[in-house]
N, C-alpha and C positions, 0 to 999 in steps of 0.2 A: 445119882440122875440129877438134875434142875427138876423143880417143879414149875410147872406152869401158873402164872396167874390171869385167872380172868374176870373181869369186872362186869356186872349186871347190873343195870339201874331202872327205878322208876320213882313217881311220885308216890307209892304207897306201897300196898300191899299188893296189889295187881300182879305185880313183876314176880311174886313170888311163884307162879303156876309156869313162867318161863325155868326158874331155878330148879323148881321140882322135876322138870324135865332133864335139864342137866344132869343134875347129879345124878337121875334115875340112869340115863344114858352112858354117862362119864364118870362110874364111881370111883375110879383112881387115879392117881395122878395130879388132881389140880387143885389149886388154893381159889375158890370163890370169893368173890368179894362184894356182897350187895349191898347197894346204897340206895335208901327210902328216903326221898325228900318229904317226911311225913308232915316238916311245919310248914309247908306250904304247898300241900295237895290242897285241890285239884289242881292239875296244870291245864286243862281242858279248855274251861272257862276264862283263865288269865290271859292277859293279851301278849302278842306273839312274841314281841320284842322282848318282855319280862323273861317270858321262858326259855327264850336263846343266852338269858343272862344268866340261867339255873343253869343250863346246860355246858356253858363255859365254867361255873363253877364246880359243877360236877366231873368234867374231864379234866380240871384241875388236879382236884383232890386222887383220882384215879391215876395223873403223873405221879403225884407226891407218892403214891403208894407203889409206883414201879410196874403196874398192870402189862401185862401181854397180848392184851386183846378185851376188847370191848363189844359187849352183847346190852344191845337196848331192849328193855322189857317195855317201852313206852312209846305208842303210836303216835301220841300227839307230839313227842321231840324228833320221832324220825320224820312226820312228813313236815316239820321244819325247817332241820338240815337239808342242805342243796348236797347232788352228788361229789360234788367237788371239795366238800367240806369235810365229808365223811374220808373219801380218799385220800385227803391234805392230813389226816390225823397221823400221830406218832407211831400206832400201832394198827393192827385188823379191826375193822369194826362191822359188826353183824347187826342186820337191817331187822325189823320184826314184820315187814311188809311185804319186802321182795320175795322170799322164800314163801309166802301166801301166792303171791302171781303166779310164780312158778309151779305151784303145788295145782293151782287152778287150771293151767293151762295142761293140766295131766287128766283131769277129772270132768273137765264141762262138755258136756256133746252139744249137737247144734240143737239148735232153738234156748239153750238152758237159758234161765234168769238170776238174776242174782242181785242178793241186797246187802249193802253195808251198814253196819250201827258204828258210832263210836262219840268221842266229843266231840264239841262245836269245833274247836279248831282242826282234827283230824277229816270231819266231814268238809269244813269249811275249804281246806286246801285239798281235796279230795283226790288225793294222791292214788288211794286203791282205785278211783272211779279213772283217773287218767290213765294209770298203769294197764286196767283191765278191758278198757273201750276197743283197743286193737284187736281183742280176740272174737276172730270173727263165729265162733261158737256161739259166742253170748246174745242173745236178742233184745234183753232189756237190762238196765240197770238202772237201781234206786237206791239211795243211802239216808238218812235218818239219825240227826244225834239226839242223843240220852243224857243230859249231863246230870240228871240225878242218880243213875246207876253207879257212879265213883262213892258218892257219901253214903249210899246204902250199904257197899261191902266195907266200906272203912269204919262203919260202925258197927260191922259184924250184922245186917240187916238181911243179908243177901238168902235167908231162907225164911223169911216173913210174908204175912199177909201183907204187908205193906210194900212189899216188893213184888208181891204181883198183882198187887193194883198197878204201880207206877209201870209195871213191864207191859200192862194190856193196857195202858193209856198210851206209851209212846209206841209201841208196834201194832195197834189196832191198824194202819194203814197198810202196813205190808205186809200182815196177816190176809187182808183182802189181795192183795197183790200174791200172795201164796209164791214166793219165791221157790227155785230149784235149790237154792243156797243162800245163806244167810252169815254173811263173815262177822264176827265179834270183834272190829276194830279198835278195842280198847281191852288189855291183860285184866281189869278187873271185873270185865265182862264175863269170863270164863267161870266165876263163881257163880254168878247167875244163870248158867248153863242149863239146869234142870229146868228151871223155870220158862226161861225162854223157850224151851224145844218143848215143853208141854203144850205152852201157850200156840204155836207155829203149828204144831201139828207132824207127822210123821212126814209129808211130802215135804218140808224142807230142811235139808241137810245144813248143821251148824258147822264152822268152820273153824277152828280155833289157833290163831296164828303161833301159841304158844309149843303148840306139835309139831311145828316144821323149823324153827328159827334152830332146833337142838341140832338138826341134821347138817347143817351149815358149819357151826362148830365143829362136830366130829369129823368131816371131810379135812377141815384146817387140820386138825390133829392127827390124820391118817399116820403120818410117819414116827409118832411119837409112842414111846411102849411104856407108861404108867405101871406103877406098880402100888404102891401104898396108896390109904386110901383117901380120897379127897377131901376136902375142910370146908368150911365155911365160917366166914364172919360180917356178920350185920352192921353197917352202918347207918345210923337216923338222925334228922335235925330237928325232931320232935323227940318226945318221950322214948326212953329205951324200954321201959317197963311195961307200957302201953303197947309197942309193938310186939315187945316178945312176947305177951298175952295171945297178941292177935297172930302173929307168925305160928306157933305152937300149935295153935287148934288149926290152922289153912294149911300147914303142911305135915300135922299128923307127926310133930317130933315130940318124942318122950324124954329127951333131953333139954338140960339146960341150954338154951341158945346163948352165943356169944353176941352179944348185942353193945356196941358202943353208940353216944352220943358225939355227934359235931357240931359243933359251935357256927352257927352261920357267919359270924364274922372272921372264924376264920378259914372255911370253904370259902370266903370271897378275899381272903387275901391270896389265898393258894393259886385262885385264878388267874393273879396280878403275875405272879412269878414269872 
């Protein structure tokens, strides 16, 4: 039986939250290829035209690998891509944003308030806000960019006193607002979930997009009967050893991870093919 190849990508380690859910829920029959653009992380503070060129290169790399489906674990790039661009790809594209919107339709009650935190680009593009604003049960929506969250996680400081101070700095106004739901609009933010939850209090329910995108992939795979255990290969544009150290800790893997370095020049060449 032919195995399915699924490409998952992010600017760095944040997307490992999505990959972990996928592996847990689809433990057999899939060859996962995780791409982390660690040489150019973070994406959220970079000019959109530049990030769009990165997306083109990543998709070119996935085409080279003969991927069967793409899962974005990056809210920033998802917010930049047009719906027509996603539909126009050679393989199915799974959004990180849309499953959250569908989930919110089922959980928000009348008069609910919602806050969204994300990178500068995600907040500027306001995709979450624009898609949620039509929900009649939501009485108030607010959003906040938290650009230092990604570097914190990439440096392994997600459980530090510094992280707690930066969380309180960014979320002070949102805490006063006391939303019913807080959407973590960047997969890196999942690693700050405990600190964010402690700061915001029990009244606010955190919504982690990594929990929902996997359900869409499972739906696509419903007619496939995989048998052999799923595998994972990692590709990074930065240091393979540095990524291996971080990923092993964040994913809780005790095995030696298969991490490969991808040269940026080669990536650019593949994008032009």
